[in-house]
N, C-alpha and C positions, 0 to 999 in steps of 0.2 A: 676578196674572200680571205686572203692571207691576213689582212688587217683585222677582219672580224674574228678569225680564229685566235689571233694573238690576244685580242681584247677579251675573249671568253676565257682564255687560259689565265690571264692576269686576274680576272674576277674570281675564278675558281680557286686561286691560290691565296685569296684575301683572308685575313685572320677574322674569324667570326666572334660575336659576343657569346659567351658561354653562360650557363645557368647552373648554380650550385644545387638547386633542388632537382634538376634533371640533366645530368651530364650528357645525355644523348641528344638534347636539343641544342641547336646552334642558330643564331640570328645573324644574317648577313645584311649589311647596310650599304646602299648604293651611293655612288657619287651624286652630289646635288640632292641629298635626301630632303624631303619636304619637312619643314619645321612647323610645329603646332597645327597639324591637320584638323579640319573640322569634320571631314568625312573619311572613313576608312573602307576600302574595298578589300574584303577578306576572302581569298580564293584558294581552295585546295587544288593541288595540281600534281597528279601522280603520273610521271612519264608522259608529259604533253609536249615534248620537243617539236613535234610535227606542226602544232598550231600555236605554240606559245608566243611567237613574235607577232602574229596577226592578232591574237587575243590582247596582248599588251597595247597594240596600236588602237584597238577598239576602246580599251579603257582610257587611254590618253585622250582620244577624241571625245569621249563622254565627259571626262573631267574638264576639258576645255569649254565645253558647252555649258556646264553648270557654273563655271567661274568660282568654284569653291576650293579652298586648299584641301587637297586629297592625297592620302597615302594609299599605295597598293601593297598589300601584305599577302605574299604567296606562301601557302603552306605546302611544303614539298617533302616527299619521301622518295627521292629519285634514284634511278639507275641510269638516267640519260642526262642530257645537258639542259633540261628545263630550268634549273635554278640560275645557270649562267646567263641564259637568254633573258630571264626576268630581271636579273640584276643589271644587265647591260641596258635594259629599257627603263630603268629607274625604280624598280620595285624592291621593297624589302623582302627577304626570303627567310622564312623560318623552317629549317630542316629538322625533321623528326623521323623516328622509325615509323614503319607502316603499322598503324594501330587503329585504323578505322576512320570513316569520314566524320562521325560525331566527335571522336576523340581529337581529331585535327582542329575542330572549332574550339573545343575546350582548351587545348594547348594555346590557341591563339589569343584568348580573351585577355590574359595579363599583358600582352604585347600590342594591343590595339590602343591607338592614341586618339582617334577621332571621337567626337561626341555622337556621331551617327555612323552606322555600319550597314554596308550592303554585302550580302553573301551571294555566292554563285559559283558556277563551274568554269574551269579554264579551257573548255573544249570547243568554244565558239558555237555552242548550241543556244546560249542565252546572249542577247545582244547588249553588251555593256557600253555601246555607244549611246544607249537610251537610258541613262541613269538619272536624267534630269527630273522625270516625274516622281521618282523616289525622294529626291531632295526637296521638291515642292511640297510633298506630303509631310516631310519632317518639319518644314518651315510652318506648316499649318497646324502643327502640334500633334501629329500622329506619332505613336510610339512603335507601332508594328505595321509594316507595309508588306503585304504578301503579294508576290507576283502571281499572275494567273495567265496560263497559256490559253485557257478556254475563253477568257475575255479578250485576249489578244489574237494570236494566230499560231497555227502549228503547220509547219511545212510538210508536204507529202513525204512520207518515209521517215519523218523525225521520231515518230512514236509507233511501236507495233500496235496493230489493230486490237490485240487482246488487252493491252494496257489501256489504250485510248477509249475503248468502248465497253470494257468490262471491269478490269482490275481497279483502275483509277476512279471511275464513277462510283463503284461499289464502296471503296474505302472512304471516299468523300461523303457519300450518303450516310455511312455508319457513324463517322465522326460528328457530322452535323446533327444526326438524330440523337446521339448520346449526349452531346454537350450543348444542344440548343443553339448552334451557330449556323452561319449561312455562307461558308467559304465555298468558292467555286473550284479551287485547285490546291489542295493541301500538300501536294507533293512537288510543287514548283520549286526548283532549286534556287531561283533568284528571289531573294526576299531581303527586306531591310528592317532594322530596328535600332532604337537608341542603345548606346552602350550600357546605360543604366538598366534598361529592360533586359538586355542580354545577360547581365550579371544577376539580376533578380530572378531570372528563370531558373537558375541553379540546375542547368541541364546535367543529365547523367548518362545519356545515350552515347555509346561508343561507335555505332555504325549507322546504317541508313535510317534507322528509326528516329534519329534526331529530328527529322522533318515533322513527324507527328507529335513528338514530345513538345517541340517548340510551339506548334499551333495550339495544342491543348493547354499549355501553360500560359499562352497569351490570353486564353479565355479565363483560366483560373485567376490570373493577376488582374483581370479587368482592363487590359491595355486598350488604349484608344487605337483602333485598327481600321485600316482601309486596304482595298485590293487595287493593284496596278496592272493593267494589261501589259503582257510581254510577248515578244515574238520568239518562237522556238524553232530552231533549225536542225536539220539532220546532220549527222556526222560528216566531216570532210572525207572525200574519197581516200580509202586506204586506212582510215582510223577506225579502230574498234572501240565501242563503248566499254566501260568498266564491267558492266554486266556480262557482255559477250566475252571479255577477257577471262572472267572467272568461270563461266560455264552456263549451261541452260538453266540450272537450278537457281542461279543468283537472283533473278527477278522474283521468283516464288519465295525465296528466303527473305528478301527485302519486304515483300508484301506481308509475310507472316509476322516479322518482328515489328512492322509498323502497326499491325492490328494489336499485337501484344502491348505496345506502348499506349494505344488508345484505351485498351481494357484495364491495364493496371493503374492508370491514372483516372479511371472513371468507374470504379467499382460501385460507387454510391448510386449510379444510374440503375444498376441491376437489383438493388435491394431496398433503397429508401422508400420510394413511392409504392412499388409493389408490396413491400412489407406492410406499410400502413393500410393498404387496401385489404390484404389478407387478414390482418388483425381485426379490422372492423367487420369484415365479412364473417369471421369466426365468431365474434361476439354476437352478431345478428342471428347466427344459427344456434348458438349454445344457450344464451340467456333466456329466451322464451320457453325453453324446455326445462328450466330449473325446477318447476313445480310438478312436472310429470309429462307423460307423452302428449303429443298433439296430433290430431287427425285432420287432414285436409283432403277433401274429395276422395275419401276412401284410402288415402295413403297415410300410414302411421309413422310419425317421427319420434324416436325414443333414444335409447342410450347410444346406439351406433352412430346416429346423427350427431349426438353430443360429442362423441369421441372425435369425429371428423372436425366439428366446429372448434373444439378446444385445441386440437392439433394445429389448425389453421391460425388461430389466435396466437398461440405460443411461437410458432414458426414466424408468423408475420411480425410480431414485436421484436424478436431477435434480429430479423432482417432490417427492420426500421432502425434499431440502434446500431447495427453494423454500418448502415449508411451514414448515420450521424458521426460515428467514429471515423469513417473514411473521409468524410468532408473535413473533419478536424485535422486529419493528417495531411490532406492535400492543401489546406488553407495556407497560402504564402504570406499573408499579412496579419492574420489573427482575428479578423472580423467575424469569420464564420465560427471559429471556436467560441468566441464571446457570445455569439447568437445562441449557440446550443447551451452554454452555461446559463444564460438568462432564461432559456426555455425550460431547463431542468435545474432550478436552484437547489442547492444541496439539502438544506434543512427541510423545506416543505416536501420535497419529493421523497426523501428518506423517511420522513414521518408518515407520509401517505402510504408508502410501500410497506412500512411496518404495520399499519392499521389493516391494510388489505391482506397481508400475510396472516395476521391473527384471525381475521374473519374467515379466511380459507381454512385455517386449522380448526376453527370451531365447527365448520360444516363437515370437515373430514371426521372430527371427533364424534359428532352426532351420528354419522354413518357407522363408525366403529362400535359405538355403544348400542345402536339399534341392532347391528349385526350380531353382537355378542348376546344381546337380550333375546334374540330369535334362535339361540342355540347354534349360531354360526351357520345358519342356512338362510337362503333368500326366499322370501315370500312376497306375494303380490302386494301386501299391505306396506312393503318397504320401498315401493316404487318411487315415491316422492323423496325418501331419504337417499336412495341410490342417485337420483338425478342431482340432488343438492350436493352429494359427495363429489360428483364429477366437477361441478362448479367450484367446489372447495379446492380440489387438486389444481384446477386451472388457475385459480387466484393465487395459490401458493407459488406456483412456477412463475406466473406473470410478475408478481411482486418482487421475487428474487432477481429475475432478469432486469427489471427496472432499477433495483438497488445497485447491482453490480455495474450496469451500464452507466448509471449516473456517476459512480465512482470513477470509471474510466474516462468519461467525458471531462470531468474536473481534473483528473490526473494528466491527461493530454494537454489541457490548457496550462496547467501548472508547470509542466516539464518542457514545453516548447519554448525556445527563446523568442522573445517578442522582437518584432522588427524595429530597427533604429528609428527614433523619432526625429523629425526634421528639426534643424537648429532653430532656436528662437532668435529672431532679430532683436538687437539691442534697442530698447525704447528710448 
């Protein structure tokens, strides 16, 4: 025990690598550091002294089974001896202030040396003796390997019933419904991805919501994705999970911010297709009444119906263009923005919008002239003119919305930096 304590003291006094861009970050490099790793295990660990030695043994066993040069990078904001234990077992330790789980991963990215990355927790709830399936998936060309506790196993007591049977299934359903995906466990903390994909995700989340943002962006990027069964264990006796350390509200807060991440990266789901449907429905209601009232089975449809239809059309077209703009903002590689620019080419669309605008003005002008000619009173013989005037107002608004939205679609495309092109091989 004395030798171990002396060893930990020596490691704690070792001079770290400092960073000019963030003086609060320090990187500690162990003896026998792995050179040129292919795989990096990137593990946040906040005060995990109780289980750190066992967790490192699990990692070393898993690395031995893969036979791949692997570094272990522990991301630590400690008040205990977690970093000294990790260093003694051969891990690199990146010490940072406590800034959130998502921020820990962001801090790690510039310090990851492997081509492939496996993320996870240091609490011995995820079995890092079983990293070989992740490496096999990488070798098969997959860019994102999402662990799944539901495809693997969940030890009794490892997950509260409310999380297991309500919260987690609900958020999984919502994400799959919004993004058209088929993930079985979007909150699994054990996941792998290529370093290139990790960088291209351009993650922004600072806390628990990183999990949903990462899954969403794997869909947006079109990453080649597979799921890997994992085994999930309950906490060691005497250890409290981070949610329990923070308080009863922590899981609810984590669920809320994960929903927020799903929604803010998926606004197009709520407006694009619904908007198109409302636009077409509004036209179907409004245009047949352009020449006057219509009676069906004793029910008369007239101006009130037209007001409803024109409102639906205007609102629907605005929603449709909002969805197009949202997709342009979300697009990480530029293909979606180019699709919308091709769908709404500047000159033809602006010209058509101008023609429709003028037609709408003519119909409105016809109403104004007829109204003035009737002494500024409405008579039954003006019914057709009234209906045409509603059509005119709708066309004026629709054409203006189309014009401005087309400008914005082209502006987004012009102002977004294009992704770097792959290098051309010399011929």
